[in-house]
C-alpha positions in Angstrom: 7.0 -13.8 5.9 4.4 -15.7 8.0 2.8 -19.1 7.3 -0.7 -20.2 8.5 0.7 -21.7 11.7 2.4 -18.4 12.5 -0.9 -16.6 12.0 -2.9 -19.1 14.1 -0.3 -18.7 16.9 -0.5 -14.9 16.6 -4.3 -14.9 16.9 -4.6 -17.7 19.5 -5.3 -15.2 22.3 -6.5 -12.2 20.4 -10.0 -10.8 21.2 -10.5 -10.0 17.5 -9.5 -12.3 14.6 -9.8 -11.4 10.9 -12.5 -12.7 8.7 -11.1 -14.1 5.5 -12.7 -13.9 2.0 -11.8 -15.1 -1.4 -13.2 -13.0 -4.3 -13.2 -15.0 -7.5 -14.1 -14.4 -11.2 -13.0 -15.9 -14.5 -9.7 -14.0 -14.4 -8.5 -14.0 -10.8 -8.7 -15.1 -7.2 -8.3 -12.3 -4.6 -7.7 -13.1 -1.0 -8.8 -10.6 1.6 -8.5 -10.3 5.4 -10.9 -8.0 7.2 -11.6 -6.7 10.7 -14.1 -4.1 11.9 -17.8 -4.0 11.0 -18.6 -3.9 7.3 -21.0 -1.0 7.9 -18.1 1.3 8.9 -16.2 3.2 6.2 -13.5 1.1 4.4 -9.8 1.3 5.1 -8.2 -0.4 2.2 -4.6 -1.5 2.7 -2.3 -2.3 -0.3 1.1 -4.0 0.4 4.4 -3.6 -1.4 6.7 -6.2 -3.1 7.2 -8.8 -1.9 4.4 -8.8 0.7 1.0 -10.1 1.8 -2.0 -8.8 3.7 -0.3 -9.6 7.1 2.3 -7.0 6.4 -0.3 -4.7 7.9 -0.9 -7.0 10.9 -0.5 -4.2 13.4 -3.1 -2.1 11.7 -5.5 -5.0 11.1 -5.2 -5.7 14.9 -5.5 -2.0 16.0 -8.6 -1.8 18.2 -9.0 2.0 17.6 -8.9 1.5 13.8 -11.3 -1.4 14.2 -13.8 0.8 16.0 -13.8 3.4 13.2 -13.2 1.4 10.0 -13.9 -1.8 8.1 -10.2 -2.7 7.6 -9.6 -4.5 4.4 -6.2 -5.9 3.7 -5.6 -7.7 0.4 -3.1 -10.1 -1.0 -2.1 -8.5 -4.3 -2.2 -10.6 -7.4 0.5 -13.2 -7.4 1.3 -12.9 -3.7 0.3 -15.3 -0.9 -3.2 -16.6 -1.7 -4.1 -14.3 -4.6 -3.5 -15.1 -8.2 -4.4 -14.3 -11.8 -5.8 -17.4 -13.5 -4.1 -16.6 -16.9 -1.0 -14.6 -15.8 1.5 -16.1 -13.4 3.3 -12.7 -13.1 1.2 -9.5 -13.0 3.4 -6.4 -13.3 0.7 -4.0 -14.5 -0.1 -1.3 -12.0 -3.5 -0.9 -13.7 -4.4 -4.6 -13.4 -3.1 -4.9 -9.8 -5.2 -1.8 -8.9 -8.4 -3.0 -10.6 -8.1 -6.4 -8.9 -7.4 -5.0 -5.4 -10.4 -2.6 -5.8 -12.7 -5.6 -6.0 -12.3 -6.0 -2.2 -14.4 -2.9 -1.8 -17.4 -5.1 -2.6 -17.1 -6.5 0.9 -18.0 -3.1 2.4 -21.6 -2.2 2.9 -21.3 1.3 4.5 -21.9 3.4 1.4 -19.5 5.8 2.9 -16.2 7.2 1.6 -13.1 5.6 3.2 -9.4 5.8 3.3 -6.9 4.1 1.0 -3.4 3.4 2.2 -0.5 1.9 0.2 3.2 1.6 1.0 6.3 1.1 -1.1 5.4 -0.6 -4.4 1.8 -0.7 -3.1 1.6 3.1 -3.1 1.4 3.7 -6.8 -1.2 0.9 -7.0 -3.2 2.6 -4.3 -2.9 5.9 -6.2 -4.3 4.1 -9.3 -7.2 2.8 -7.3 -7.9 6.3 -6.1 -7.8 7.6 -9.7 -10.2 4.9 -10.8 -12.5 5.2 -7.8 -12.5 8.8 -6.6 -16.1 8.5 -5.3 -15.0 5.8 -2.8 -12.4 7.6 -0.8 -11.9 10.9 1.1 -8.2 10.3 1.7 -5.2 8.6 0.1 -2.1 7.9 2.3 1.2 6.8 0.7 4.0 5.6 2.9 7.5 5.5 1.5 6.0 5.4 -2.0 8.1 4.1 -4.9 6.6 6.4 -7.6 9.5 8.1 -9.4 10.3 6.1 -12.5 13.9 7.4 -12.5 14.8 6.3 -9.0 14.3 2.5 -9.2 16.7 0.5 -7.1 17.9 -3.0 -8.0 19.3 -5.6 -5.5 22.0 -8.2 -5.8 19.5 -10.9 -6.8 17.4 -8.7 -9.2 19.2 -9.1 -12.5 20.3 -12.7 -11.9 16.6 -13.5 -11.4 16.1 -12.9 -15.1 17.8 -16.3 -15.6 15.4 -19.2 -15.3 18.0 -21.4 -13.5 18.4 -18.7 -10.8 14.6 -18.4 -10.5 14.3 -22.1 -9.8 16.1 -21.5 -6.5 14.3 -18.4 -5.4 10.9 -18.2 -3.7 8.0 -17.3 -6.0 7.4 -14.0 -4.1 11.0 -12.9 -4.7 10.7 -13.8 -8.4 7.4 -11.9 -8.7 8.9 -8.9 -6.9 11.9 -9.0 -9.3 9.7 -9.1 -12.4 7.7 -6.2 -10.9 10.9 -4.3 -10.4 12.0 -4.9 -14.0 8.7 -3.5 -15.2 8.2 -0.8 -12.6 9.9 2.1 -14.3 7.8 1.7 -17.4 4.7 1.2 -15.4 5.4 4.4 -13.4 6.0 6.3 -16.6 2.4 5.4 -17.6 1.2 6.5 -14.2 3.1 9.8 -14.4 0.6 11.0 -17.0 -2.3 10.2 -14.8 -1.3 12.1 -11.6 -3.3 15.1 -12.8 -6.4 12.9 -12.7 -6.1 12.2 -8.9 -8.9 13.9 -7.1 -8.6 12.3 -3.7 -6.8 14.4 -1.0 -3.4 12.8 -0.5 -0.8 12.6 2.3 2.7 11.4 1.5 5.1 10.2 4.2 8.8 9.5 3.6 11.7 8.5 5.8 15.1 10.1 5.5 16.9 6.8 6.2 15.0 4.6 3.8 17.4 2.3 2.0 14.7 0.6 0.0 13.0 3.6 -1.6 15.0 6.6 -2.5 13.9 9.5 -0.2 13.8 11.8 -3.2 10.5 10.1 -4.2 9.0 12.7 -1.9 10.3 15.5 -4.2 8.7 13.7 -7.1 5.4 13.5 -5.2 5.6 17.3 -4.5 6.1 18.0 -8.2 3.3 15.7 -9.3 0.8 16.8 -6.6 1.8 20.5 -6.6 -1.7 21.7 -7.6 -3.6 19.0 -5.6 -4.9 18.9 -2.1 -1.8 17.2 -0.6 0.3 17.1 2.5 4.0 15.9 2.7 5.6 14.6 5.8 9.3 13.9 6.1 10.6 11.8 8.9 14.4 12.4 8.9 15.4 9.4 11.0 12.8 6.9 9.8 13.5 3.9 7.6 11.2 2.1 5.2 8.6 0.4 7.4 6.8 3.5 8.6 3.6 1.8 9.5 5.6 -0.1 12.2 8.1 2.5 13.2 5.5 5.3 13.5 2.2 3.5 14.2 0.7 6.4 16.1 1.4 8.8 13.3 -0.1 6.5 10.7 -3.2 5.9 12.8 -3.6 9.7 13.3 -3.3 10.2 9.5 -5.9 7.6 8.8 -8.4 8.8 11.5 -8.0 12.6 11.2 -10.0 14.2 8.5 -7.8 15.7 5.8 -6.8 19.3 6.8 -7.3 21.5 3.7 -4.2 23.7 3.6 -4.5 27.3 2.7 -2.0 26.7 -0.1 -2.1 23.9 -2.5 0.4 21.9 -0.5 2.0 22.0 2.9 5.1 20.4 4.3 5.4 19.0 7.8 8.8 17.8 9.1 8.8 15.6 12.2 11.3 13.3 13.8 11.2 9.7 15.1 9.1 8.4 17.9 12.0 8.9 20.2 12.0 12.7 19.3 8.5 13.0 20.8 9.2 11.2 24.1 
């Protein structure tokens, strides 16, 4: 977690600093951080739970990505500076997706872009792609929590149902807990919509991920078996793939989707250290 002072310190000597926007309507306030020219194709980044736009700080600051994309990192509803005016807690994947997609209004390229989501943000990114297939030529899901039967709960999750416990926990933790309680049912709804996904998709999963069960990759293979899809398994990677494997993630974002001869292909690579 970073506060405003942390971010000011981080950007004190940076050549490029984000431009911040707040998109508002009668229902919500969506906070967005952007870098790169808005005439470049969009790269829309969707964070997990808990989280904020600055969870993608290394990608927002990446000069190579900045030269090729209008990088758009959102605060999802309820997190950091974004909120729903009528709902304090927003657990709906559909509502989260429709809200985050409003950030695309900031892009003026009229070109298809890339959509990237990780962890709990991955199914939201998938829903955005389902709702807006004309806006993207690639969907990247990192360590996606998409299998409704593989939901993990933490020591504080169930106690957080009690209001007296929630009083002592940060709002972002309470929101993440409520999302977790609703996640399985929300993912069951999404399970019926995977056939509607038209955007070529790459799924990346680490073998040592203790937050998202690695078998979510098998679920993705099953649901995307007849789609243009690529699956990458990183045996020694943990959950934060965008930080542990930044070069790989950048390559996946920049490189045009390689249409496989079969409906899906599988690529198995190791950690950064394996490539040195």
